[in-house]
Backbone as CSV, one residue per row, in Angstrom:
resi,resn,N_x,N_y,N_z,CA_x,CA_y,CA_z,C_x,C_y,C_z
1,UNK,209.627,223.621,176.075,210.996,223.887,176.518,211.967,223.086,175.669
2,UNK,212.942,223.756,175.062,213.920,223.072,174.236,214.845,222.231,175.106
3,UNK,215.236,221.073,174.573,216.136,220.200,175.318,217.506,220.853,175.425
4,UNK,218.113,220.843,176.615,219.458,221.418,176.763,220.486,220.556,176.046
5,UNK,221.648,221.114,175.850,222.737,220.337,175.278,223.073,219.175,176.215
6,UNK,223.345,217.984,175.674,223.651,216.838,176.544,224.755,217.103,177.554
7,UNK,225.722,217.941,177.196,226.811,218.234,178.124,226.334,218.977,179.362
8,UNK,225.141,219.565,179.300,224.597,220.304,180.435,223.837,219.405,181.403
9,UNK,223.598,218.152,181.015,222.845,217.249,181.900,223.603,215.969,182.245
10,UNK,224.392,215.455,181.328,225.157,214.246,181.608,226.366,214.586,182.475
11,UNK,226.578,213.791,183.511,227.651,214.078,184.454,227.318,215.240,185.363
12,UNK,226.042,215.580,185.419,225.587,216.699,186.239,224.288,216.321,186.939
13,UNK,223.805,217.231,187.803,222.558,217.023,188.531,221.631,218.207,188.229
14,UNK,220.427,217.908,187.790,219.415,218.946,187.553,218.467,218.948,188.747
15,UNK,218.437,220.062,189.461,217.593,220.210,190.637,216.365,221.030,190.245
16,UNK,215.195,220.410,190.293,213.945,221.071,189.912,213.180,221.399,191.182
17,UNK,212.936,222.676,191.435,212.278,223.077,192.677,211.061,223.949,192.382
18,UNK,210.049,223.828,193.247,208.888,224.700,193.132,207.593,223.931,192.987
19,UNK,206.466,224.615,193.190,205.172,223.945,193.263,204.469,223.722,191.926
20,UNK,204.949,224.352,190.849,204.237,224.250,189.575,204.593,222.937,188.869
21,UNK,203.716,221.939,189.028,204.004,220.586,188.553,204.188,220.527,187.038
22,UNK,203.396,221.298,186.305,203.475,221.244,184.848,204.854,221.677,184.364
23,UNK,205.354,222.791,184.908,206.659,223.276,184.485,207.771,222.345,184.962
24,UNK,207.589,221.770,186.147,208.588,220.818,186.643,208.678,219.603,185.720
25,UNK,207.522,219.110,185.307,207.514,217.942,184.429,208.136,218.262,183.075
26,UNK,207.943,219.473,182.619,208.575,219.881,181.355,210.092,219.819,181.454
27,UNK,210.601,220.247,182.590,212.047,220.196,182.780,212.535,218.755,182.764
28,UNK,211.812,217.881,183.454,212.175,216.456,183.467,212.206,215.907,182.045
29,UNK,211.169,216.220,181.267,211.090,215.699,179.900,212.191,216.278,179.019
30,UNK,212.567,217.534,179.263,213.632,218.130,178.451,214.978,217.457,178.738
31,UNK,215.209,217.093,180.014,216.442,216.378,180.346,216.445,215.008,179.682
32,UNK,215.325,214.325,179.751,215.243,213.011,179.108,215.502,213.114,177.600
33,UNK,214.929,214.148,176.980,215.135,214.332,175.536,216.610,214.582,175.233
34,UNK,217.261,215.324,176.100,218.676,215.602,175.893,219.512,214.325,175.992
35,UNK,219.191,213.495,176.978,219.912,212.227,177.135,219.668,211.317,175.931
36,UNK,218.435,211.297,175.470,218.092,210.464,174.300,218.820,210.960,173.054
37,UNK,219.012,212.289,172.988,219.758,212.863,171.874,221.218,212.404,171.903
38,UNK,221.767,212.328,173.115,223.169,211.896,173.251,223.326,210.419,172.965
39,UNK,222.319,209.622,173.352,222.404,208.172,173.180,220.995,207.596,173.028
40,UNK,220.593,207.277,171.820,219.241,206.728,171.600,218.969,205.445,172.376
41,UNK,220.026,204.764,172.799,219.868,203.512,173.544,219.974,203.728,175.057
42,UNK,219.935,204.956,175.498,220.095,205.265,176.927,219.003,204.604,177.758
43,UNK,219.344,204.314,179.015,218.403,203.707,179.953,217.767,204.799,180.818
44,UNK,216.466,204.654,181.088,215.736,205.638,181.887,215.077,204.951,183.084
45,UNK,215.184,205.589,184.243,214.570,205.016,185.441,214.201,206.148,186.389
46,UNK,213.314,205.846,187.321,212.960,206.843,188.322,212.501,206.173,189.605
47,UNK,212.529,206.960,190.674,212.109,206.482,191.979,211.625,207.676,192.778
48,UNK,211.162,207.435,193.991,210.808,208.526,194.898,211.872,208.615,195.983
49,UNK,212.049,209.812,196.516,213.163,210.051,197.432,213.069,209.236,198.709
50,UNK,211.854,208.899,199.155,211.726,208.143,200.395,212.310,206.738,200.269
51,UNK,212.496,206.278,199.025,213.067,204.950,198.797,214.548,205.007,198.448
52,UNK,215.099,206.220,198.439,216.458,206.387,197.948,217.503,206.124,199.034
53,UNK,218.374,205.180,198.749,219.574,204.944,199.561,220.754,204.931,198.593
54,UNK,221.958,204.925,199.105,223.104,204.857,198.214,223.094,203.567,197.406
55,UNK,222.559,202.503,198.006,222.492,201.229,197.274,221.531,201.340,196.101
56,UNK,220.332,201.918,196.353,219.361,202.025,195.258,219.828,203.030,194.208
57,UNK,220.477,204.131,194.637,220.998,205.090,193.669,222.072,204.431,192.811
58,UNK,222.917,203.616,193.445,223.946,202.914,192.685,223.343,201.978,191.657
59,UNK,222.277,201.286,192.047,221.614,200.375,191.113,220.986,201.141,189.953
60,UNK,220.359,202.281,190.270,219.703,203.062,189.232,220.708,203.657,188.249
61,UNK,221.853,204.064,188.769,222.840,204.745,187.930,223.824,203.791,187.267
62,UNK,223.787,202.517,187.638,224.760,201.568,187.100,224.482,201.295,185.618
63,UNK,225.522,201.140,184.812,225.320,200.839,183.392,224.696,199.457,183.207
64,UNK,223.859,199.352,182.164,223.240,198.065,181.869,224.060,197.348,180.798
65,UNK,223.586,196.178,180.397,224.267,195.440,179.335,224.144,196.148,178.003
66,UNK,223.120,197.039,177.883,222.819,197.645,176.587,223.353,199.065,176.446
67,UNK,223.512,199.785,177.546,223.963,201.164,177.455,224.571,201.605,178.773
68,UNK,225.598,202.442,178.682,226.188,203.011,179.897,225.578,204.368,180.215
69,UNK,224.812,204.927,179.282,224.193,206.245,179.474,222.868,206.077,180.197
70,UNK,222.709,206.825,181.305,221.507,206.668,182.110,220.905,208.023,182.443
71,UNK,219.584,208.017,182.644,218.883,209.189,183.183,218.058,208.709,184.369
72,UNK,218.333,209.269,185.544,217.654,208.856,186.773,216.878,210.054,187.320
73,UNK,215.569,209.864,187.539,214.708,210.919,188.080,214.276,210.517,189.484
74,UNK,214.509,211.384,190.438,214.095,211.154,191.820,213.014,212.182,192.156
75,UNK,211.805,211.733,192.348,210.679,212.622,192.625,210.441,212.750,194.138
76,UNK,209.654,213.773,194.511,209.342,214.050,195.922,210.619,214.120,196.742
77,UNK,211.564,214.900,196.257,212.872,214.968,196.899,212.792,215.492,198.324
78,UNK,211.709,216.204,198.637,211.541,216.702,200.009,211.404,215.570,201.021
79,UNK,211.116,214.340,200.538,210.940,213.197,201.435,212.216,212.368,201.595
80,UNK,213.347,212.916,201.157,214.606,212.173,201.286,214.918,211.895,202.756
81,UNK,215.160,210.629,203.130,215.500,210.321,204.531,216.803,211.001,204.942
82,UNK,216.861,211.425,206.168,218.036,212.144,206.665,219.299,211.293,206.540
83,UNK,219.154,209.979,206.759,220.338,209.127,206.707,220.892,208.968,205.289
84,UNK,220.085,209.350,204.273,220.545,209.234,202.884,221.243,210.491,202.379
85,UNK,221.160,211.580,203.168,221.709,212.865,202.717,223.226,212.809,202.494
86,UNK,224.025,212.304,203.445,225.483,212.310,203.230,225.903,211.562,201.972
87,UNK,225.316,210.401,201.749,225.687,209.613,200.573,225.295,210.307,199.282
88,UNK,224.127,210.931,199.276,223.693,211.639,198.073,224.632,212.811,197.781
89,UNK,224.972,213.572,198.820,225.873,214.704,198.619,227.235,214.250,198.113
90,UNK,227.676,213.107,198.590,228.954,212.561,198.123,228.885,212.250,196.633
91,UNK,227.763,211.644,196.210,227.607,211.321,194.782,227.544,212.599,193.943
92,UNK,226.729,213.566,194.410,226.547,214.804,193.640,227.858,215.580,193.531
93,UNK,228.714,215.431,194.518,230.008,216.097,194.460,230.874,215.598,193.323
94,UNK,230.672,214.335,192.893,231.448,213.768,191.786,230.542,212.814,191.006
95,UNK,229.556,213.347,190.277,228.587,212.481,189.592,229.216,211.703,188.439
96,UNK,228.629,210.544,188.166,229.106,209.717,187.047,228.930,210.493,185.747
97,UNK,229.948,210.474,184.883,229.943,211.351,183.710,228.905,210.974,182.669
98,UNK,228.399,209.740,182.678,227.411,209.345,181.679,226.014,209.159,182.295
99,UNK,225.801,209.803,183.450,224.498,209.725,184.125,223.931,211.143,184.291
100,UNK,222.656,211.309,183.961,221.935,212.561,184.230,220.998,212.299,185.398
101,UNK,221.242,212.961,186.513,220.422,212.791,187.705,219.503,214.007,187.845
102,UNK,218.212,213.747,188.001,217.224,214.819,188.154,216.545,214.665,189.509
103,UNK,216.619,215.687,190.337,215.998,215.689,191.657,214.827,216.670,191.631
104,UNK,213.613,216.182,191.905,212.410,217.012,191.800,211.861,217.286,193.191
105,UNK,211.930,218.550,193.608,211.457,218.984,194.930,210.198,219.822,194.734
106,UNK,209.128,219.481,195.457,207.839,220.123,195.240,207.648,221.477,195.887
107,UNK,208.690,222.043,196.460,208.574,223.345,197.097,208.303,223.213,198.581
108,UNK,208.250,224.337,199.273,208.046,224.320,200.707,209.367,224.200,201.448
109,UNK,209.268,224.225,202.776,210.475,224.247,203.606,211.035,222.858,203.902
110,UNK,210.254,221.823,203.707,210.727,220.474,204.007,211.911,220.123,203.104
111,UNK,212.985,219.696,203.707,214.173,219.339,202.936,214.995,220.524,202.489
112,UNK,214.726,221.707,203.059,215.436,222.913,202.617,216.928,222.860,202.960
113,UNK,217.268,222.125,204.020,218.669,222.036,204.412,219.519,221.388,203.338
114,UNK,219.054,220.277,202.788,219.832,219.597,201.752,219.819,220.409,200.463
115,UNK,218.727,221.149,200.202,218.697,222.006,199.018,219.789,223.062,199.099
116,UNK,219.943,223.650,200.271,220.970,224.673,200.463,222.361,224.111,200.156
117,UNK,222.613,222.890,200.596,223.917,222.267,200.352,224.109,221.934,198.874
118,UNK,223.047,221.465,198.241,223.144,221.119,196.818,223.428,222.349,195.966
119,UNK,222.802,223.461,196.319,222.970,224.687,195.518,224.404,225.200,195.527
120,UNK,225.181,224.778,196.487,226.567,225.235,196.578,227.512,224.390,195.725
121,UNK,227.020,223.284,195.175,227.884,222.373,194.426,227.907,222.744,192.943
122,UNK,229.082,222.721,192.366,229.264,223.152,190.972,228.562,222.236,189.983
123,UNK,228.301,221.007,190.374,227.695,220.043,189.447,226.177,220.176,189.358
124,UNK,225.599,221.082,190.146,224.141,221.199,190.238,223.631,222.398,189.445
125,UNK,222.609,222.152,188.633,221.894,223.216,187.926,220.464,223.245,188.447
126,UNK,220.053,224.362,189.010,218.685,224.461,189.549,217.748,225.095,188.526
127,UNK,216.571,224.498,188.380,215.500,225.055,187.541,214.284,225.236,188.443
128,UNK,213.837,226.473,188.597,212.722,226.763,189.491,211.400,226.745,188.729
129,UNK,210.420,226.065,189.283,209.086,225.985,188.668,208.099,226.737,189.557
130,UNK,208.202,228.057,189.542,207.357,228.875,190.403,205.973,229.056,189.806
131,UNK,204.993,229.269,190.671,203.629,229.518,190.217,203.546,230.883,189.554
132,UNK,202.716,230.995,188.526,202.548,232.246,187.818,201.550,233.139,188.541
133,UNK,201.758,234.450,188.437,200.747,235.393,188.902,199.703,235.561,187.800
134,UNK,198.572,236.153,188.144,197.486,236.323,187.172,197.961,237.087,185.938
135,UNK,198.833,238.057,186.128,199.300,238.876,185.011,200.257,238.126,184.090
136,UNK,200.814,237.023,184.564,201.826,236.315,183.788,201.248,235.256,182.857
137,UNK,199.983,234.886,183.049,199.413,233.818,182.217,199.339,234.181,180.739
138,UNK,198.915,235.412,180.363,198.942,235.750,178.932,200.349,235.640,178.343
139,UNK,201.364,236.027,179.111,202.734,235.894,178.633,203.114,234.439,178.407
140,UNK,202.605,233.552,179.271,202.843,232.120,179.084,202.264,231.662,177.750
141,UNK,201.046,232.126,177.426,200.414,231.764,176.153,201.250,232.258,174.983
142,UNK,201.722,233.500,175.060,202.554,234.061,173.995,203.808,233.202,173.793
143,UNK,204.433,232.802,174.909,205.647,231.988,174.827,205.367,230.607,174.232
144,UNK,204.235,230.024,174.615,203.864,228.713,174.076,203.732,228.760,172.560
145,UNK,203.038,229.767,172.067,202.832,229.856,170.626,204.113,230.260,169.905
146,UNK,204.957,231.047,170.582,206.246,231.385,169.981,207.075,230.118,169.766
147,UNK,206.965,229.177,170.703,207.683,227.911,170.556,207.193,227.128,169.342
148,UNK,205.925,227.368,168.966,205.362,226.748,167.753,205.588,227.625,166.522
149,UNK,206.361,228.711,166.703,206.635,229.675,165.631,205.355,230.338,165.129
150,UNK,204.495,230.649,166.083,203.232,231.326,165.776,203.117,232.546,166.682
151,UNK,202.682,233.668,166.118,202.501,234.884,166.903,201.039,235.016,167.337
152,UNK,200.831,235.556,168.533,199.495,235.857,169.037,199.566,237.210,169.735
153,UNK,198.565,238.060,169.502,198.619,239.369,170.147,198.175,239.256,171.608
154,UNK,198.500,240.272,172.384,198.268,240.226,173.829,196.785,240.100,174.168
155,UNK,195.923,240.779,173.428,194.480,240.694,173.704,193.960,239.282,173.474
156,UNK,194.421,238.648,172.412,194.002,237.279,172.132,194.521,236.322,173.198
157,UNK,195.762,236.546,173.647,196.325,235.698,174.704,195.543,235.860,175.996
158,UNK,195.187,237.102,176.332,194.412,237.344,177.551,193.027,236.710,177.448
159,UNK,192.431,236.768,176.280,191.107,236.161,176.095,191.185,234.642,176.229
160,UNK,192.269,234.059,175.728,192.420,232.608,175.845,192.510,232.198,177.312
161,UNK,193.250,232.972,178.109,193.330,232.690,179.548,191.960,232.823,180.183
162,UNK,191.218,233.850,179.800,189.867,234.041,180.318,188.972,232.859,179.979
163,UNK,189.142,232.332,178.765,188.280,231.247,178.300,188.645,229.905,178.904
164,UNK,189.942,229.612,178.958,190.401,228.276,179.350,190.657,228.171,180.848
165,UNK,191.053,229.293,181.463,191.387,229.263,182.879,192.895,229.279,183.083
166,UNK,193.308,229.187,184.327,194.711,229.353,184.678,195.411,228.025,184.971
167,UNK,195.027,226.995,184.250,195.712,225.715,184.350,196.716,225.636,183.206
168,UNK,197.997,225.543,183.517,199.026,225.607,182.480,198.923,224.466,181.481
169,UNK,198.555,223.293,181.958,198.439,222.158,181.042,197.343,222.411,180.009
170,UNK,196.201,222.955,180.476,195.100,223.250,179.565,195.468,224.375,178.602
171,UNK,196.178,225.394,179.112,196.583,226.496,178.250,197.575,226.026,177.189
172,UNK,198.514,225.164,177.586,199.475,224.645,176.621,198.779,223.833,175.537
173,UNK,197.782,223.031,175.938,197.036,222.237,174.963,196.243,223.144,174.016
174,UNK,195.640,224.196,174.571,194.878,225.133,173.741,195.800,225.851,172.759
175,UNK,196.983,226.255,173.217,197.945,226.915,172.340,198.391,225.980,171.221
176,UNK,198.601,224.725,171.569,198.994,223.742,170.563,197.906,223.568,169.517
177,UNK,196.656,223.558,169.967,195.537,223.422,169.030,195.473,224.616,168.079
178,UNK,195.632,225.815,168.639,195.615,227.012,167.800,196.765,227.003,166.799
179,UNK,197.942,226.607,167.267,199.102,226.566,166.379,198.896,225.562,165.252
180,UNK,198.275,224.426,165.573,198.040,223.417,164.556,197.041,223.854,163.504
181,UNK,196.025,224.595,163.934,194.963,224.987,163.005,195.228,226.304,162.293
182,UNK,196.056,227.167,162.927,196.331,228.476,162.327,197.827,228.666,162.084
183,UNK,198.551,227.571,161.877,199.983,227.660,161.678,200.351,228.616,160.559
184,UNK,201.333,229.464,160.816,201.756,230.428,159.812,200.997,231.733,159.839
185,UNK,199.903,231.791,160.620,199.122,233.020,160.712,199.307,233.660,162.083
186,UNK,199.238,234.989,162.119,199.215,235.689,163.400,197.821,235.516,163.997
187,UNK,197.749,235.095,165.246,196.462,234.777,165.865,195.904,235.995,166.572
188,UNK,194.689,236.351,166.209,193.988,237.459,166.840,192.841,236.962,167.686
189,UNK,192.133,237.882,168.308,191.093,237.500,169.255,189.928,236.792,168.585
190,UNK,189.619,237.142,167.342,188.505,236.479,166.659,188.798,235.000,166.437
191,UNK,190.047,234.674,166.148,190.418,233.271,165.979,190.245,232.504,167.287
192,UNK,190.659,233.132,168.384,190.514,232.479,169.686,189.045,232.290,170.022
193,UNK,188.229,233.288,169.734,186.797,233.182,170.022,186.143,232.064,169.221
194,UNK,186.638,231.839,168.021,186.084,230.776,167.188,186.149,229.427,167.894
195,UNK,187.241,229.195,168.614,187.444,227.913,169.279,186.998,227.896,170.743
196,UNK,187.179,229.009,171.430,187.020,228.987,172.883,186.009,229.989,173.422
197,UNK,185.341,230.734,172.535,184.405,231.755,172.998,183.257,231.197,173.814
198,UNK,182.770,230.032,173.434,181.655,229.442,174.183,182.026,229.131,175.616
199,UNK,183.283,228.751,175.829,183.723,228.463,177.188,183.886,229.744,177.990
200,UNK,184.330,230.788,177.300,184.545,232.050,178.010,183.233,232.680,178.443
201,UNK,182.170,232.524,177.628,180.902,233.180,177.929,180.320,232.738,179.257
202,UNK,180.646,231.528,179.673,180.099,231.012,180.927,180.998,231.279,182.113
203,UNK,182.064,231.983,181.890,183.009,232.222,182.960,182.896,233.631,183.508
204,UNK,183.904,234.022,184.245,183.798,235.209,185.087,183.477,236.488,184.335
205,UNK,184.071,236.683,183.154,183.859,237.951,182.474,182.458,238.060,181.884
206,UNK,181.811,236.947,181.611,180.420,236.997,181.177,179.528,237.469,182.316
207,UNK,179.830,237.031,183.526,179.091,237.505,184.705,179.263,239.013,184.834
208,UNK,180.518,239.462,184.710,180.801,240.896,184.820,180.079,241.692,183.741
209,UNK,180.132,241.216,182.496,179.501,241.945,181.401,178.009,242.123,181.635
210,UNK,177.344,241.046,182.048,175.899,241.132,182.257,175.547,242.034,183.432
211,UNK,176.330,241.960,184.491,176.069,242.823,185.651,176.251,244.293,185.278
212,UNK,177.304,244.609,184.534,177.562,245.995,184.160,176.553,246.516,183.151
213,UNK,175.932,245.622,182.419,174.888,246.028,181.478,173.514,246.118,182.146
214,UNK,173.467,245.823,183.446,172.204,245.902,184.165,171.272,244.749,183.886
215,UNK,171.821,243.572,183.681,171.029,242.364,183.377,171.182,241.364,184.509
216,UNK,170.421,241.508,185.581,170.600,240.616,186.737,170.281,239.159,186.439
217,UNK,169.232,238.909,185.633,168.863,237.523,185.332,169.980,236.745,184.663
218,UNK,170.480,237.200,183.496,171.580,236.493,182.835,172.850,236.433,183.683
219,UNK,173.124,237.513,184.445,174.330,237.523,185.285,174.255,236.435,186.348
220,UNK,173.080,236.297,186.997,172.924,235.272,188.033,172.938,233.871,187.430
221,UNK,172.379,233.736,186.256,172.383,232.427,185.590,173.811,231.992,185.271
222,UNK,174.598,232.928,184.725,175.992,232.625,184.429,176.770,232.320,185.714
223,UNK,176.473,233.067,186.771,177.150,232.873,188.044,176.895,231.476,188.592
224,UNK,175.662,231.071,188.606,175.327,229.742,189.150,175.955,228.640,188.322
225,UNK,175.941,228.806,187.001,176.547,227.792,186.134,178.045,227.724,186.379
226,UNK,178.673,228.894,186.501,180.119,228.921,186.716,180.504,228.241,188.019
227,UNK,179.764,228.526,189.093,180.060,227.911,190.391,179.839,226.407,190.353
228,UNK,178.812,225.972,189.645,178.538,224.533,189.549,179.632,223.793,188.798
229,UNK,180.306,224.487,187.892,181.364,223.845,187.115,182.757,224.110,187.680
230,UNK,182.809,224.631,188.918,184.077,224.730,189.620,184.829,226.039,189.493
231,UNK,184.178,227.086,188.978,184.870,228.377,188.869,185.213,228.909,190.257
232,UNK,186.356,229.547,190.372,186.802,230.091,191.646,186.052,231.380,191.977
233,UNK,185.454,231.509,193.177,184.811,232.769,193.561,185.758,233.955,193.510
234,UNK,187.022,233.731,193.883,187.995,234.826,193.840,188.249,235.268,192.403
235,UNK,188.275,234.317,191.471,188.448,234.662,190.066,187.280,235.509,189.575
236,UNK,186.080,235.205,190.075,184.893,235.950,189.646,184.943,237.386,190.147
237,UNK,185.253,237.577,191.431,185.345,238.948,191.931,186.479,239.702,191.239
238,UNK,187.567,239.004,190.933,188.670,239.647,190.236,188.271,240.116,188.847
239,UNK,187.501,239.275,188.142,187.050,239.651,186.801,186.111,240.850,186.856
240,UNK,185.200,240.855,187.826,184.269,241.977,187.949,185.027,243.256,188.301
241,UNK,185.994,243.151,189.200,186.790,244.322,189.570,187.565,244.861,188.369
242,UNK,188.153,243.968,187.571,188.880,244.403,186.375,187.957,245.097,185.385
243,UNK,186.752,244.541,185.224,185.784,245.138,184.297,185.359,246.519,184.767
244,UNK,185.159,246.679,186.063,184.788,247.995,186.600,185.917,249.001,186.420
245,UNK,187.152,248.565,186.625,188.279,249.478,186.431,188.393,249.903,184.971
246,UNK,188.192,248.952,184.059,188.228,249.293,182.630,187.124,250.273,182.281
247,UNK,185.922,250.057,182.856,184.802,250.955,182.585,185.079,252.349,183.131
248,UNK,185.673,252.438,184.314,186.005,253.738,184.895,187.022,254.473,184.021
249,UNK,188.017,253.748,183.515,189.011,254.368,182.631,188.366,254.854,181.344
250,UNK,187.455,254.064,180.812,186.767,254.437,179.580,185.891,255.665,179.790
251,UNK,185.193,255.710,180.913,184.335,256.868,181.198,185.175,258.141,181.319
252,UNK,186.367,257.992,181.887,187.225,259.152,182.075,187.844,259.623,180.760
253,UNK,188.135,258.687,179.855,188.793,259.047,178.597,188.358,258.095,177.491
254,UNK,187.134,258.272,176.966,186.602,257.325,175.981,187.369,257.279,174.669
255,UNK,188.142,258.308,174.346,188.863,258.318,173.074,190.344,257.992,173.230
256,UNK,190.814,257.949,174.455,192.250,257.764,174.649,192.600,256.537,175.453
257,UNK,191.785,255.480,175.364,192.004,254.304,176.192,193.158,253.435,175.700
258,UNK,193.415,253.436,174.385,194.432,252.544,173.843,193.996,251.096,173.844
259,UNK,192.698,250.847,174.047,192.175,249.478,174.097,191.824,248.997,172.686
260,UNK,191.773,247.674,172.477,191.379,247.144,171.170,189.922,247.477,170.865
261,UNK,189.584,247.445,169.581,188.247,247.867,169.141,187.136,247.059,169.792
262,UNK,187.328,245.734,169.906,186.258,244.913,170.458,185.952,245.291,171.899
263,UNK,187.002,245.648,172.643,186.783,246.010,174.038,186.139,247.384,174.151
264,UNK,186.526,248.306,173.264,185.906,249.621,173.265,184.409,249.504,172.986
265,UNK,184.045,248.637,172.051,182.611,248.442,171.755,181.874,247.924,172.974
266,UNK,182.471,246.966,173.676,181.834,246.433,174.881,181.670,247.517,175.939
267,UNK,182.723,248.292,176.135,182.680,249.333,177.163,181.684,250.428,176.805
268,UNK,181.573,250.758,175.529,180.613,251.778,175.113,179.180,251.336,175.447
269,UNK,178.908,250.041,175.252,177.579,249.520,175.596,177.347,249.546,177.102
270,UNK,178.368,249.184,177.858,178.231,249.130,179.314,178.136,250.520,179.933
271,UNK,178.749,251.508,179.288,178.846,252.841,179.890,177.491,253.531,180.041
272,UNK,176.533,253.197,179.168,175.217,253.821,179.253,174.553,253.491,180.585
273,UNK,174.158,254.513,181.319,173.486,254.298,182.599,174.404,254.377,183.793
274,UNK,175.732,254.407,183.545,176.662,254.479,184.655,177.113,255.920,184.903
275,UNK,177.195,256.282,186.181,177.694,257.587,186.588,178.826,257.371,187.584
276,UNK,179.587,258.424,187.799,180.771,258.321,188.647,180.443,257.783,190.039
277,UNK,179.368,258.285,190.640,179.005,257.822,191.975,178.633,256.351,191.987
278,UNK,177.911,255.908,190.945,177.542,254.504,190.867,178.734,253.595,190.699
279,UNK,179.710,254.024,189.883,180.924,253.229,189.705,181.689,253.087,191.014
280,UNK,181.798,254.196,191.748,182.500,254.151,193.031,181.803,253.189,193.987
281,UNK,180.465,253.247,193.994,179.714,252.340,194.864,179.925,250.888,194.439
282,UNK,179.890,250.629,193.130,180.048,249.257,192.636,181.432,248.710,192.984
283,UNK,182.458,249.544,192.885,183.810,249.104,193.230,183.890,248.720,194.705
284,UNK,183.211,249.501,195.574,183.182,249.159,197.009,182.438,247.850,197.240
285,UNK,181.368,247.633,196.476,180.589,246.394,196.594,181.466,245.177,196.275
286,UNK,182.246,245.284,195.206,183.098,244.159,194.808,184.191,243.916,195.838
287,UNK,184.781,244.992,196.353,185.820,244.851,197.374,185.268,244.150,198.610
288,UNK,184.045,244.497,198.985,183.431,243.864,200.145,183.137,242.383,199.873
289,UNK,182.638,242.087,198.677,182.350,240.690,198.322,183.632,239.865,198.305
290,UNK,184.713,240.450,197.787,185.990,239.746,197.741,186.480,239.424,199.150
291,UNK,186.324,240.392,200.068,186.723,240.158,201.457,185.873,239.072,202.091
292,UNK,184.586,239.072,201.781,183.685,238.072,202.364,184.059,236.658,201.927
293,UNK,184.280,236.476,200.636,184.554,235.111,200.174,185.953,234.643,200.556
294,UNK,186.817,235.575,200.970,188.153,235.185,201.416,188.207,234.887,202.911
295,UNK,187.055,234.848,203.555,187.100,234.449,204.957,185.948,234.872,205.820
296,UNK,185.281,235.949,205.449,184.240,236.439,206.333,182.895,235.750,206.111
297,UNK,182.636,235.286,204.893,181.319,234.736,204.575,181.338,233.217,204.631
298,UNK,180.261,232.629,205.126,180.129,231.171,205.149,179.616,230.649,203.812
299,UNK,178.958,231.504,203.038,178.336,231.083,201.783,178.834,231.994,200.666
300,UNK,179.833,231.526,199.910,180.408,232.340,198.836,179.390,232.610,197.742
301,UNK,178.538,231.621,197.452,177.537,231.799,196.395,176.595,232.942,196.729
302,UNK,176.147,232.989,197.994,175.245,234.073,198.414,175.943,235.422,198.320
303,UNK,177.219,235.469,198.742,177.965,236.721,198.690,178.106,237.213,197.253
304,UNK,178.331,236.284,196.308,178.478,236.668,194.908,177.140,237.097,194.301
305,UNK,176.060,236.406,194.652,174.740,236.803,194.155,174.372,238.197,194.659
306,UNK,174.660,238.447,195.929,174.391,239.776,196.486,175.230,240.826,195.763
307,UNK,176.472,240.499,195.450,177.338,241.430,194.729,176.743,241.790,193.376
308,UNK,176.276,240.795,192.644,175.695,241.047,191.318,174.493,241.981,191.416
309,UNK,173.596,241.704,192.348,172.387,242.521,192.491,172.723,243.948,192.919
310,UNK,173.698,244.100,193.792,174.084,245.444,194.241,174.777,246.232,193.132
311,UNK,175.497,245.541,192.249,176.112,246.227,191.109,175.037,246.745,190.160
312,UNK,174.035,245.912,189.923,172.933,246.344,189.056,172.227,247.566,189.654
313,UNK,172.031,247.563,190.977,171.421,248.719,191.645,172.305,249.957,191.520
314,UNK,173.607,249.766,191.664,174.546,250.899,191.602,174.604,251.526,190.233
315,UNK,174.200,250.765,189.210,174.284,251.246,187.828,173.509,252.545,187.616
316,UNK,172.429,252.713,188.320,171.618,253.925,188.152,171.919,254.985,189.188
317,UNK,172.828,254.671,190.106,173.110,255.603,191.195,174.045,256.723,190.710
318,UNK,173.829,257.897,191.260,174.667,259.056,190.914,175.604,259.436,192.054
319,UNK,175.360,258.902,193.246,176.194,259.276,194.394,176.288,258.116,195.344
């Protein structure tokens, strides 16, 4: 995230809201960078909202002997004591012109009343750090590499998410690594596989690939390894469901899929032995397994193992 112009943070309040800690921290760091740009000798301090009173805020925002420019970060703003609200609102209504105040709220309904009041004040800029949906993670990767002035195609970005997982900090680090090693080049899926393919093979899509190819042994081995290393059962059922949908689309129109060559090759291998009735049965199996691990089953591992075996059985089914 590029640092905003100093005029957008000094003498103003940046309100950071939402549960995505990585994006929230980026906003905090961008404000700090902006203040440092305005004054390399600026003072930086932070506290938590439960300790915030007008006296402590005054101390934090007061100019030091070395600089009058300050950046104050208040974390866990949802824990602000009720008795501190009036004084804080008074300050935010007329903030010190050489102070950048950052209030970080972790989301949820706690403290929503003061948030509503803050949003009405002209001196407040809100930055929301919302959680990404599954479909948005590849776009995050594209944006990360664009910030490094590196292009990556959508298939490569999706593969990186598959390999690394949906942790934004890990994805940002992976994007930085790719940008450093392939700077100036457009990044394709083969480049991503060079660095992260081994990690992807043990994750959800490897389980799906083996199950769809009718290989119960390797599929179960990958499944057990993935669960032991903390893979989400819901992520696994989601990957298998996506793979089945792709296979169904390929079976319906093998020449008009619009998919990349590597995926077409995979689907062509998986398609042998599958019939329409078997695909329909396998899709029902995955839907049932997904429902079980979301609340009905006491043992997610057993539900997933049963899903794999039933998919392999469905592979030869015609109805």
